[in-house]
C-alpha positions, -999 to 999 in steps of 0.1 A, spaced: -701 637 -43 -714 604 -59 -707 568 -49 -716 542 -75 -715 505 -78 -710 489 -112 -721 453 -118 -703 428 -140 -733 430 -164 -732 468 -164 -695 472 -172 -700 476 -210 -727 502 -206 -706 521 -181 -675 525 -203 -698 538 -231 -715 562 -208 -711 600 -206 -701 597 -169 -672 575 -179 -661 597 -208 -660 628 -186 -644 612 -155 -607 619 -148 -590 596 -141 -610 565 -150 -617 538 -124 -613 510 -150 -598 508 -185 -619 496 -215 -598 465 -218 -603 455 -182 -640 461 -184 -644 440 -216 -624 412 -199 -642 413 -165 -676 412 -183 -666 378 -197 -653 364 -163 -666 328 -163 -668 329 -124 -689 360 -123 -727 365 -124 -741 396 -141 -754 409 -108 -720 406 -91 -704 440 -83 -672 446 -102 -664 482 -92 -672 507 -65 -661 543 -69 -666 578 -55 -664 609 -77 -671 646 -74 -678 668 -104 -662 642 -128 -631 640 -106 -624 604 -94 -617 604 -57 -614 567 -49 -623 533 -63 -620 496 -54 -622 468 -80 -636 434 -74 -629 401 -93 -652 372 -86 -635 338 -84 -642 302 -73 -625 282 -46 -620 245 -52 -649 224 -37 -669 256 -26 -703 265 -40 -702 302 -28 -684 328 -49 -653 344 -34 -638 378 -46 -603 391 -50 -595 428 -47 -585 441 -81 -571 476 -75 -577 500 -46 -569 536 -54 -573 569 -36 -567 604 -51 -535 616 -33 -548 651 -27 -586 650 -27 -596 614 -19 -578 605 14 -610 606 35 -628 583 10 -604 554 7 -618 533 35 -653 542 27 -650 529 -9 -631 498 2 -656 487 29 -684 493 5 -667 469 -19 -661 444 10 -698 446 18 -707 438 -18 -684 408 -16 -704 395 14 -672 398 34 -656 371 12 -626 390 -1 -590 379 -6 -557 393 -17 -529 374 -35 -505 403 -38 -509 435 -18 -484 461 -5 -471 461 30 -490 494 36 -523 479 25 -517 449 47 -511 471 77 -544 490 71 -564 458 67 -549 441 98 -559 471 119 -595 467 108 -596 433 126 -615 418 96 -586 402 77 -561 375 84 -526 374 67 -502 345 63 -464 348 63 -452 367 32 -449 344 2 -412 343 -8 -401 341 -44 -371 348 -66 -364 369 -96 -339 350 -117 -318 374 -138 -310 353 -169 -291 380 -189 -276 414 -183 -299 442 -195 -286 473 -177 -286 494 -209 -323 486 -214 -331 498 -179 -312 531 -186 -330 536 -219 -364 533 -203 -354 559 -177 -343 583 -204 -307 583 -191 -280 600 -212 -274 581 -244 -237 579 -238 -242 562 -205 -267 538 -221 -241 530 -248 -214 523 -222 -236 499 -204 -248 482 -236 -211 473 -243 -209 460 -207 -240 439 -213 -224 424 -245 -194 412 -226 -213 399 -196 -238 381 -218 -209 365 -237 -199 347 -205 -235 340 -197 -238 322 -231 -209 299 -222 -225 291 -189 -258 283 -205 -241 261 -232 -224 241 -204 -257 238 -185 -275 225 -217 -249 197 -222 -255 185 -187 -292 188 -184 -312 184 -216 -326 148 -220 -340 129 -250 -375 117 -249 -391 150 -239 -406 175 -263 -429 205 -261 -453 226 -282 -473 257 -277 -510 263 -281 -532 294 -277 -562 275 -262 -569 248 -237 -589 220 -253 -608 191 -236 -577 168 -233 -556 195 -218 -584 205 -195 -586 169 -183 -549 170 -174 -553 203 -156 -582 191 -135 -563 159 -126 -533 179 -114 -550 207 -94 -552 192 -59 -524 215 -46 -543 247 -52 -570 267 -33 -588 282 -63 -606 263 -90 -584 254 -120 -598 247 -154 -594 255 -191 -624 279 -192 -606 301 -166 -572 300 -184 -587 306 -218 -605 336 -205 -573 351 -191 -553 345 -223 -580 357 -247 -589 389 -227 -557 408 -220 -558 439 -198 -526 453 -213 -524 474 -244 -493 471 -266 -504 489 -298 -504 526 -308 -539 524 -322 -561 519 -292 -568 553 -276 -552 556 -241 -572 567 -211 -562 583 -179 -559 555 -154 -540 554 -121 -522 521 -128 -499 510 -156 -516 492 -184 -497 502 -216 -466 482 -223 -442 476 -251 -449 439 -255 -470 412 -239 -475 376 -250 -491 346 -233 -489 310 -245 -497 275 -232 -467 252 -232 -475 215 -233 -446 191 -224 -447 155 -235 -427 124 -226 -429 96 -251 -461 110 -265 -478 114 -231 -486 149 -216 -466 154 -184 -471 192 -179 -491 222 -190 -478 257 -183 -491 292 -189 -461 314 -198 -464 352 -197 -438 374 -215 -439 411 -208 -412 434 -221 -389 404 -223 -395 393 -187 -411 360 -179 -435 346 -153 -454 313 -150 -488 323 -138 -501 287 -139 -484 253 -139 -496 217 -138 -474 187 -139 -467 150 -130 -444 153 -101 -419 127 -114 -413 148 -145 -410 183 -129 -373 184 -132 -372 178 -169 -402 200 -175 -384 230 -159 -352 222 -179 -372 224 -211 -388 257 -200 -355 272 -191 -340 262 -224 -369 278 -242 -364 310 -222 -327 310 -231 -335 306 -268 -358 336 -265 -331 356 -247 -355 365 -219 -341 389 -193 -356 374 -161 -380 348 -147 -401 354 -115 -413 324 -95 -432 321 -62 -444 285 -63 -422 268 -37 -422 234 -53 -410 249 -86 -384 270 -67 -371 239 -49 -367 220 -82 -350 249 -99 -324 249 -71 -320 211 -75 -313 214 -112 -287 242 -108 -305 272 -122 -279 290 -144 -291 325 -136 -269 356 -137 -282 369 -103 -310 359 -80 -331 386 -63 -355 379 -35 -391 391 -39 -422 386 -17 -460 390 -17 -485 395 10 -514 370 9 -545 377 30 -582 371 33 -613 383 52 -619 361 83 -652 350 67 -629 329 45 -608 313 72 -621 278 64 -616 282 27 -580 290 31 -571 266 59 -545 239 53 -513 241 33 -525 244 -3 -510 270 -27 -520 299 -48 -508 298 -84 -485 326 -91 -511 343 -114 -541 341 -91 -562 372 -83 -555 395 -112 -517 389 -113 -519 369 -146 -534 399 -164 -505 422 -155 
């Protein structure tokens, strides 16, 4: 049995190594390794991965993603994947996790962990958890046939539901048309860019007081330019415990203006026709119109759903009469080691994409 620690600076050598090529499954994908090696918040000596293996069989691993808290000089670390082999690794799960925690200097946080993980960490006495973060998945269009197709359900059943989708979306279209007449205002415009420049970075820094973690263009550009997801049929797949191959994935920065002045910058993620807003910055007085422009854009793209956790955005979506087909409640567990109690005190927010969520 071998326990290894891989530094940020050693990630590229690791994925080229014989140990990596023989290991099954892998503790990290090449795309993740390339991305994490470029993390602007990381130092080369920071630990990015701790794993335990035996005769090339991966038994357990814990990923680590260095980050920066606003106004703090010391690095903090989010957990980025914790996996245990279901048959052979159960006795090693806590060992590998606490080794990772030690390498984080007890400065680890979670922005989205399962209820089961939360229960384990609470029992350790080393972690604090807030109330679950409540969000909504807004279903914007009916897509039942697509769900059945992905589950390889009988084609006849999929065809029947596709007809139902057509009729339901016919009525959805009328509702959206009515909403547009009532809500779209003149004077606002938007455009998309693939990189945050100095002007946009200035706007982001000016409108970041609500958030725990540091917000800047360098961080956002790193996320957008270094995807963890694979969408092509050319890149060789590797055995990995978590999903990382998807049909489509796109991220873009939306810049909203009013009378030529920037009033909002959003990072929009579109994965398999479902949308999230990992990061959003705005002038409060313009938030209502900003969200109306965003929704109209999503309607034009015929997006299936939008997930939001930011409570200020949720409140404003309710105020403007979100014309969704169905609303589904979703939640996340947010926790941190007690070493970070002071860092996460107060009533600030996490952006929806913090931790590693924006990458997935």
